[in-house]
C-alpha positions in Angstrom: 0.0 0.0 0.0 1.2 3.5 -0.8 1.1 6.3 1.7 1.1 9.9 0.4 3.2 12.4 2.5 2.5 16.1 2.1 3.8 19.3 3.7 1.7 20.9 6.5 1.5 24.3 8.0 2.3 24.1 11.8 0.9 26.5 14.4 3.9 28.5 15.6 3.4 31.1 18.4 6.0 33.7 19.1 5.8 34.9 22.7 7.7 38.0 23.8 8.6 36.6 27.3 11.5 34.5 28.5 10.9 30.8 28.7 10.0 29.6 32.2 12.7 27.4 33.7 11.2 24.0 33.9 13.7 22.5 36.3 14.0 19.7 33.8 17.8 19.2 34.0 18.6 19.4 37.8 20.1 16.2 39.2 17.4 15.8 41.8 14.7 16.0 39.0 16.6 13.5 36.8 16.9 11.1 39.7 13.2 10.9 39.8 12.8 11.2 36.0 15.1 8.4 34.9 13.0 5.5 36.2 9.8 7.1 34.8 11.4 7.3 31.3 12.6 3.7 31.6 9.0 2.6 32.4 7.6 4.6 29.4 10.2 3.2 27.0 9.6 -0.3 28.2 5.8 0.1 27.8 6.2 1.5 24.3 8.4 -1.3 23.2 5.8 -4.0 24.0 4.1 -5.3 20.9 1.1 -7.5 21.6 -0.6 -9.5 18.9 -3.7 -7.3 18.9 -5.4 -5.8 15.9 -6.5 -2.4 17.3 -4.2 -0.6 14.8 -6.5 -1.8 12.0 -9.6 0.0 13.4 -11.0 3.4 12.5 -10.1 5.2 15.8 -12.7 7.0 17.8 -12.3 10.1 20.0 -11.5 9.2 23.6 -13.5 12.1 24.8 -15.3 15.0 23.1 -14.4 18.6 24.0 -12.5 21.7 22.9 -9.1 21.0 21.2 -6.9 23.2 23.4 -3.6 22.1 22.0 -2.8 20.9 18.5 -0.1 18.4 17.4 3.0 20.1 16.0 2.3 23.5 17.6 5.2 25.2 19.2 5.9 28.3 21.2 9.0 30.4 20.7 10.0 32.5 23.8 12.0 35.6 22.8 13.6 33.5 20.0 14.2 30.4 22.1 12.0 27.5 20.8 10.3 25.2 23.2 9.7 21.6 22.2 6.8 21.0 19.7 3.6 19.6 21.0 3.6 15.8 20.5 -0.1 15.1 20.9 -3.5 16.7 21.0 -5.1 18.3 24.0 -8.8 17.9 24.6 -10.4 20.1 27.3 -13.9 19.5 28.6 -14.0 22.3 31.1 -13.8 20.1 34.1 -11.6 17.5 35.8 -12.9 14.0 36.2 -14.6 13.6 32.7 -14.4 9.9 31.7 -12.6 8.9 28.6 -12.6 5.7 26.5 -10.1 3.6 24.5 -9.9 4.9 20.9 -9.2 1.4 19.6 -8.7 -2.2 20.9 -5.4 -2.9 22.8 -3.6 -4.0 25.8 -2.6 -1.7 28.7 1.2 -1.5 28.9 1.5 1.3 31.5 -0.9 2.5 34.1 0.9 4.9 36.5 -1.1 4.8 39.7 1.6 7.0 41.3 1.8 10.2 39.2 4.8 10.8 37.1 6.6 14.1 37.4 5.5 15.5 34.0 2.7 13.2 32.7 0.9 12.7 36.0 -1.3 9.6 36.0 -0.2 8.2 32.6 -1.9 5.4 30.6 -0.4 3.7 27.6 -2.4 1.3 25.4 -0.6 -0.9 22.8 -2.8 -1.2 19.7 -0.4 -3.8 18.1 2.0 -3.5 15.1 4.1 -1.0 17.1 1.3 1.5 17.5 0.4 2.9 20.9 -1.7 5.6 22.5 -0.6 7.6 25.6 -3.0 9.6 27.8 -1.4 12.1 30.2 -2.6 14.1 33.2 -5.4 11.7 34.2 -7.2 12.2 37.5 -8.1 8.4 37.7 -7.1 5.2 35.8 -9.8 2.5 35.6 -7.6 -0.2 34.1 -4.3 -1.9 35.1 -1.2 -3.1 33.2 -2.0 -6.3 31.3 -5.7 -5.5 30.8 -7.2 -6.1 27.4 -9.4 -3.1 26.4 -11.9 -2.7 23.6 -12.7 0.3 21.5 -15.1 2.6 23.4 -14.4 1.0 26.8 -14.1 3.4 29.8 -10.4 3.5 30.8 -10.0 6.6 33.0 -10.8 10.2 33.8 -9.1 13.3 32.5 -7.5 15.6 35.0 -4.6 18.0 35.8 -2.0 15.7 37.4 1.7 16.2 36.5 3.0 19.4 34.8 0.0 21.1 33.3 -1.9 24.4 33.5 -5.4 22.9 33.8 -7.6 19.9 33.4 -7.4 18.3 29.9 -6.6 15.0 28.2 -3.3 14.9 26.3 -3.5 12.1 23.7 -0.3 11.1 22.0 0.1 8.4 19.4 3.4 6.8 18.6 4.2 4.2 15.9 7.6 2.7 16.6 9.9 5.8 16.8 7.5 8.3 15.1 5.0 10.5 16.9 1.8 10.9 14.8 -1.2 13.3 15.0 -4.2 11.6 16.4 -6.4 13.6 14.0 -5.0 11.4 11.2 -6.6 8.4 12.9 -10.0 9.9 13.9 -10.8 12.7 11.4 -12.5 15.8 12.7 -14.5 15.7 16.0 -18.2 15.4 15.4 
């Protein structure tokens, strides 16, 4: 099968303030962060024999798209990292969300991670996985098989965030992909 690749205009926002120090490189922070990154990498490297990747994905929750994939802020000329997923805001913490496709839970962080908060990763098979960040509650555990449309957690504001929303990232092997390519526009 042939896949067409075409250029895309990204949302770049120039902000005339200095970038906030994130504390992302201090040794104390990295001491906490290294095991989190190891768990995330291990979870993303699992490849179950599931077929969720073949499905037409559904939106995990409906709401306002408050952050777009590929968007980036540039603070007084210093670029921040680009946004690697899509943010969906419902206006309140605790809104339930569902699995966008069939899969197996490979990470369910009941203890919040420093940046992602309560993090959920679902393996959809064939090297494709979804990550859901900042959850207020996880309703599934590692190893659980989930079906498309099944309740898996509640969105929130855990980890490093400015307010309640669901950050949904999709990764296929080493590439981060825009969830909009899997769902189409929200209806």
